[in-house]
Phi, psi and omega in degrees: 000136181286145183244103180307317183296317179295311181300321177294322176297320178294320179293319177293322174295321179300311184287329182291313179298320176299312181298320176289325182292337173299322180278327184235080184310331184272358186304309185296317175305314182293325176294319177297323181291323183290321178298314176300318179291318177298315182294317181296328183282351182286146175299145180293334182257026180296141184294150181058036184304318182302311180295317182296312179303320177295328178292316179293318179296324179286328177294315181295321180295322178293314178297320179295317179299313182295315181297324176286343177284337183060239187255027183300321185262053183283000000 
């Protein structure tokens, strides 16, 4: 089932990040690096590792998608 609240949040975050990244062109690359570094820094035996890894993977996917959109949401 689709969740309008989640989809709306993603939309709002997308346009917010795009607007900020116009002023800070390296923002998306820095965020992607930060996501990777944070995931790499987690203990290997962390509880709920599958879920946590999925969160990081989805975060990276979303950031890459936003980066690929460019200035679509101006």
